[in-house]
N, C-alpha and C positions, 0 to 999 in steps of 0.2 A: 812888097815883101819887107818884113822887118829883119834887120841883121842883128844877131846876138853872138856872143862869144861862146866857144866850146865850153868854157868854165861855167857860164850862166846856164847853158843847156844841161850840163851834168849835174849842177847843184839843184836844179828844179826839173829834173827829168820827167817825173810823173805829170807835173803840171803842163809841161810843154807837149807831152804825148797826148794829153787830153785836149789841148788846144788844137793840135794838128789833126787829131781824129775828128774834131768839130769843124774842120775846114780851113783853119788858119795855115799860112805858109810862112816859113822862116828861112833865112840864109844863116848858116852856122859857120862862123869864122874859126878855122882851125889854127893852132899855134904856128903852123908853117906859113900862114897867110892865105891859104886856099879857102874857098867857101864851098859848102855843100848845101843843096836845097833840101829842106825837110817839108814834104808835101803830103797831104792825105792820100791814102791808097786809091781812093775814088778818082783823084785827079791824074794819076799816072796812066798814060795810054789814052786819055780822053783828048778832045780837041783843046782843052784848057792847058794841058801840059804834055809835051812830047819830049821824052828823054833823048838827049843829044846822041847817045850811042845806041839807039833803038835797033840799028841794023848791025851792030858790032858787039855781040855778046862777050867775046873773048877779051876785048879791050877793057871792059868794066871789071872783069875778074883780075886783071893785072894791075889795076890802079893801086897805088900805095902812098902813104904819107911821105915816104922817103924819096920818091922820084920826082 
């Protein structure tokens, strides 16, 4: 997986979305230092990618950049 900055992602948003929809995966480094994975919808829930909170739906809703 290639790591990019949040600024790079925002500046080339449409290009990265096209790449992600085409199957590429990226780690997006947020200003806080955290990373989020950007993966194609087809990879979510498959054997290729299992979301770490797949059994904890409420935990995902409570995530925020400030915590």
